[in-house]
C-alpha positions in Angstrom: 8.9 16.8 -8.5 7.1 15.1 -5.6 7.7 11.4 -4.7 5.2 9.0 -6.2 4.6 7.5 -2.7 2.0 9.2 -0.6 2.3 8.1 3.0 -0.9 9.5 4.6 -4.6 8.9 4.1 -7.5 10.7 5.6 -10.6 8.6 6.0 -14.1 10.1 6.7 -16.3 7.9 8.9 -20.0 8.7 8.7 -21.6 7.6 12.0 -25.2 6.6 12.3 -27.8 9.1 13.5 -29.2 6.5 15.9 -27.1 4.4 18.3 -25.7 1.8 16.0 -22.3 0.4 14.9 -20.9 2.0 11.7 -21.1 -0.5 8.8 -17.4 -0.1 7.8 -16.4 -1.3 11.3 -18.5 -4.4 11.1 -16.8 -7.8 10.4 -16.0 -8.8 6.8 -14.6 -12.3 7.1 -11.8 -12.2 9.7 -11.5 -8.4 10.1 -13.6 -5.2 9.7 -14.4 -4.1 6.2 -12.4 -0.9 6.8 -9.3 -2.9 7.6 -9.4 -4.5 4.1 -9.4 -1.1 2.5 -6.5 0.1 4.6 -4.6 -3.1 3.8 -4.9 -2.3 0.1 -3.6 1.2 0.6 -0.6 -0.1 2.6 0.5 -2.0 -0.6 1.2 1.4 -2.1 3.0 3.0 0.8 0.4 4.5 3.1 1.7 4.3 6.6 -0.5 6.8 8.5 -4.3 7.0 8.7 -6.2 10.0 10.1 -9.9 9.3 10.8 -12.4 12.1 10.7 -15.4 11.3 12.9 -18.4 13.1 14.3 -19.0 11.0 17.4 -18.2 11.1 21.1 -18.4 7.3 21.3 -15.3 5.9 23.0 -16.2 2.5 21.7 -15.9 3.7 18.1 -12.7 5.6 18.7 -11.2 2.4 20.3 -12.4 0.3 17.3 -10.7 2.7 14.9 -7.4 2.6 16.9 -7.6 -1.2 17.0 -7.7 -1.5 13.2 -3.9 -1.5 13.4 -4.1 -5.1 14.8 -5.6 -6.3 11.5 -3.0 -4.7 9.2 0.2 -6.3 7.9 2.4 -3.3 8.4 3.1 -1.0 11.2 0.8 2.0 11.0 0.1 5.3 12.8 -3.6 6.0 13.5 -5.0 9.3 14.6 -8.7 10.0 15.3 -10.0 13.6 14.9 -13.5 14.2 16.4 -15.9 17.0 15.7 -19.3 17.7 17.2 -22.2 15.6 15.8 -23.7 17.3 12.8 -20.5 19.0 11.8 -19.5 19.1 8.1 -16.6 17.0 6.9 -14.8 20.2 6.1 -14.9 21.3 9.8 -13.3 18.0 10.9 -10.8 18.2 8.1 -9.8 21.7 9.3 -9.3 20.3 12.8 -7.0 17.6 11.5 -4.7 20.2 9.7 -1.9 20.0 12.3 -1.5 16.3 11.6 -1.5 16.6 7.8 1.5 16.2 5.5 1.8 18.5 2.5 0.1 15.8 0.3 -2.4 13.3 1.5 -5.0 10.8 0.2 -8.7 11.2 1.3 -11.6 8.9 1.0 -14.7 7.6 2.7 -14.6 4.7 5.1 -17.4 3.1 3.0 -15.3 2.5 -0.1 -12.5 0.1 -0.9 -10.4 0.4 -4.1 -9.0 -2.8 -5.6 -6.5 -2.2 -8.4 -3.2 -0.7 -9.2 -3.1 2.7 -7.5 0.4 3.6 -8.9 -0.7 5.1 -12.3 -2.9 7.6 -10.4 -0.1 8.5 -7.9 2.3 9.0 -10.8 0.1 11.4 -12.7 -1.1 13.2 -9.5 2.4 14.3 -8.3 1.3 18.0 -8.1 -2.0 19.6 -7.5 -5.3 18.2 -6.3 -6.8 15.1 -7.9 -9.7 12.7 -7.8 -9.5 9.0 -8.8 -12.6 7.6 -10.5 -13.2 4.2 -12.0 -13.6 4.0 -15.8 -16.7 1.9 -15.3 -18.4 4.7 -13.5 -21.2 6.2 -15.6 -20.3 9.7 -14.5 -16.7 9.3 -15.6 -15.2 10.4 -18.9 -11.7 11.6 -19.8 -12.7 15.2 -18.8 -15.1 14.9 -15.9 -17.4 17.9 -15.9 -19.3 17.0 -12.8 -17.8 15.3 -9.8 -19.9 12.6 -8.1 -22.4 13.7 -5.5 -20.6 11.7 -2.8 -17.1 11.3 -1.7 -17.8 7.6 -1.6 -17.3 7.4 -5.4 -13.6 8.2 -5.5 -10.3 8.7 -3.8 -8.8 12.2 -3.6 -5.2 13.2 -3.5 -5.0 16.6 -2.0 -2.5 19.2 -1.1 -2.7 21.4 2.0 -3.5 24.3 -0.5 -7.1 23.0 -0.3 -7.3 24.9 3.0 -7.1 28.1 1.0 -10.7 27.2 -0.1 -12.0 25.8 3.2 -13.7 27.2 6.3 -15.2 25.3 9.2 -18.7 25.9 7.7 -17.8 24.9 4.2 -19.5 21.9 2.4 -16.5 19.9 1.2 -18.4 18.6 -1.8 -19.3 22.1 -2.9 -15.7 23.2 -2.5 -14.4 20.2 -4.5 -16.9 20.8 -7.3 -15.9 24.5 -7.4 -12.2 23.6 -7.6 -12.9 21.2 -10.4 -14.8 23.9 -12.4 -11.9 26.3 -12.0 -9.2 23.8 -12.9 -7.9 23.4 -9.4 -9.1 19.8 -9.1 -8.2 17.2 -11.8 -9.6 13.8 -12.4 -8.0 10.5 -13.4 -9.8 7.4 -14.6 -8.6 4.0 -13.3 -9.4 0.5 -14.6 -9.6 -0.7 -10.9 -12.8 -1.3 -9.0 -14.5 0.5 -6.2 -16.6 -1.5 -3.7 -19.1 0.7 -1.8 -20.9 -0.6 1.3 -23.8 1.4 2.8 -25.8 -1.3 4.4 -25.4 -4.6 6.2 -26.7 -6.3 3.0 -23.8 -4.7 1.0 -21.4 -5.9 3.7 -22.7 -9.5 3.4 -22.0 -9.4 -0.3 -18.6 -7.9 0.2 -17.7 -10.7 2.7 -18.3 -13.2 -0.1 -16.3 -11.3 -2.8 -13.4 -9.4 -1.1 -11.4 -11.8 1.0 -10.6 -14.3 -1.8 -10.0 -11.4 -4.2 -7.7 -9.5 -1.9 -5.7 -12.5 -0.6 -3.7 -12.3 -3.8 -1.1 -14.6 -5.2 2.4 -13.5 -4.2 5.7 -13.1 -5.9 8.8 -13.0 -3.6 12.0 -11.5 -5.0 15.5 -11.8 -3.8 17.2 -8.5 -4.4 20.9 -8.6 -5.5 21.2 -10.6 -8.7 17.5 -10.5 -9.4 16.4 -6.8 -9.1 19.8 -5.2 -9.4 23.3 -6.2 -10.4 25.1 -8.0 -7.7 28.3 -6.1 -7.2 28.6 -7.3 -3.6 27.1 -5.5 -0.6 25.1 -2.9 -2.4 24.0 -0.4 0.3 23.8 3.0 -1.5 22.0 4.3 -4.6 25.3 5.0 -6.4 26.1 1.3 -6.5 22.6 0.2 -7.4 22.2 -0.8 -11.0 18.8 -2.2 -12.2 18.7 -5.5 -14.0 17.4 -5.0 -17.6 13.6 -5.2 -17.8 13.0 -5.6 -14.1 11.1 -2.3 -13.6 8.7 -3.2 -16.4 8.3 -6.7 -15.1 7.4 -5.6 -11.6 4.9 -3.1 -13.1 3.3 -5.9 -15.1 3.0 -8.2 -12.1 1.4 -5.3 -10.0 -1.0 -4.6 -12.8 -1.9 -8.3 -13.0 -2.9 -8.3 -9.3 0.1 -10.0 -7.5 1.5 -9.1 -4.2 5.2 -8.2 -4.6 7.7 -8.8 -1.7 11.5 -8.5 -1.4 13.5 -10.8 0.9 17.2 -10.1 1.1 20.2 -11.1 3.1 22.2 -8.0 3.9 25.5 -9.1 5.5 27.1 -5.8 4.3 25.6 -4.4 7.5 27.2 -7.1 9.6 30.6 -6.4 7.9 30.3 -2.6 8.5 30.1 -1.6 4.9 26.9 0.4 5.5 24.3 0.8 8.3 20.7 -0.3 8.7 19.7 3.3 8.2 21.6 3.4 4.9 19.8 0.3 3.8 16.4 1.7 4.8 17.1 4.9 2.9 18.2 2.9 -0.2 15.1 0.7 -0.1 12.9 3.8 0.2 14.5 5.0 -3.0 14.2 1.6 -4.7 10.5 1.2 -3.9 9.7 4.8 -5.0 11.6 4.1 -8.3 9.6 1.0 -8.8 6.4 3.0 -8.2 7.5 5.7 -10.6 7.6 3.0 -13.3 4.1 1.6 -12.6 4.7 -1.1 -10.0 4.9 -1.5 -6.3 6.6 -3.5 -3.6 3.9 -4.3 -1.0 6.5 -5.1 1.8 10.0 -6.2 2.3 12.3 -7.9 4.8 16.0 -8.0 5.3 18.4 -9.9 7.5 21.6 -8.1 8.7 23.0 -11.0 10.6 25.9 -13.3 9.7 27.5 -16.0 11.9 31.0 -14.7 11.2 30.2 -11.0 11.3 33.1 -8.6 12.1 30.6 -6.5 14.1 29.7 -8.4 17.3 26.1 -7.1 17.4 25.4 -8.8 14.1 27.3 -12.0 14.8 24.7 -14.7 15.2 22.9 -17.5 13.4 19.5 -16.2 12.4 16.3 -17.9 11.3 15.8 -14.9 9.1 18.9 -15.4 7.1 18.4 -17.4 4.0 18.6 -20.5 3.6 16.4 -20.3 6.7 12.8 -19.3 5.9 12.1 -16.7 8.6 11.7 -13.7 6.3 9.3 -15.5 4.0 7.3 -17.0 6.8 7.0 -13.6 8.5 5.5 -12.1 5.3 3.2 -15.0 4.8 1.8 -14.6 8.3 1.6 -10.8 8.2 -0.2 -10.7 4.8 -2.4 -13.9 5.4 -0.9 -15.5 2.3 -1.7 -19.0 0.9 1.7 -20.7 0.5 0.4 -22.7 -2.4 -0.1 -19.4 -4.3 3.4 -18.0 -3.6 6.6 -18.3 -5.6 10.1 -17.0 -5.0 12.6 -15.9 -7.7 16.2 -16.0 -6.6 19.7 -16.4 -8.0 21.3 -18.4 -5.2 20.8 -22.0 -3.9 20.0 -20.4 -0.5 17.0 -18.8 -2.1 15.7 -22.1 -3.3 16.3 -23.7 0.1 14.5 -20.9 1.9 11.5 -21.2 -0.4 11.4 -25.0 0.1 11.6 -24.6 3.9 8.8 -22.1 3.8 6.6 -24.4 1.7 6.5 -22.2 -1.4 7.6 -22.8 -4.9 10.8 -21.3 -6.4 12.2 -20.3 -9.8 16.0 -19.9 -10.2 17.2 -16.7 -11.8 20.2 -17.1 -14.1 21.2 -17.4 -16.8 17.6 -16.2 -17.6 16.7 -12.9 -16.0 13.5 -12.2 -14.1 12.2 -10.3 -17.1 12.7 -13.4 -19.3 11.3 -15.8 -16.7 8.1 -13.9 -16.1 7.7 -13.3 -19.9 7.8 -17.1 -20.2 5.1 -17.4 -17.6 7.0 -19.1 -14.8 5.0 -17.1 -12.2 1.7 -18.5 -13.6 2.3 -21.8 -11.8 0.7 -20.2 -8.7 
């Protein structure tokens, strides 16, 4: 069974027939509209974007590559060009050497706001289309796909190239695949925002920034998400706290950002490496997604002032009770500290939250599951 997390998204950018700037690259508050959509996808694990364009404009290519400057997480951006007038399928075929076995695909003109995980969980195999339940064309068994890619997000496998040629019309191919059972549909309770004109963009600028700058829940790891056995650095020692997976799924569904901030002095003590921790956290986040939630981002500090390993022996502003990890995430994700809360089981967690200017809730004896059920996160 494939991982829930899909790390790559292909975005088709329609360029104007006359010399003009594409609407998705125009400003929407403090960044291009397109950057807001990419930011939402990063919440669910997308770390690589491939743009399909049909333009020779170096200014547009530069603008696409510069979108990374507006995103909270490191990202790889690739631009694939095709001659003006080419079909999307032709550009997609040209991008094939860059594609992973499974990838998302959508139009640059749309933004999806909602929990993407239920779709990713269902669509682990095969080719799929995500539609919104408030779409008049949508029903549990969609007989006709929308006329435009701009109505949905697709999750495709490279097997789609068995149906494509450079001269294919992608929409016709997808419709044919749907009719033969090779393309499935999923209805989401999220919302698609579609911008075609500057007028649409002006409306989006009023709606999207306050909507997408979500309230944020920060979580310590050991003792909050998993049992604290001391220096947990591998999956075999990772035991989930009761109810935590359901709690994170509920917070995700309710529209919160979810972050993990964790001291990891086990690295400084030589019990496991940073690579071991990265591998563990990849597994942890994918497990969370397989249960309906997500972790938007996370930070760790491997440093300790008395570390046996000299390269990790230092006082760090990132090690709690210092606020460095929290402040870094606040800046990266443009968060409002007044709408952030940290759940932690140690006094150092409470001190770090106070130093960062955010609220905190102690975990223990009540668990995260119990505290969230009691509404302690609602104070933000």
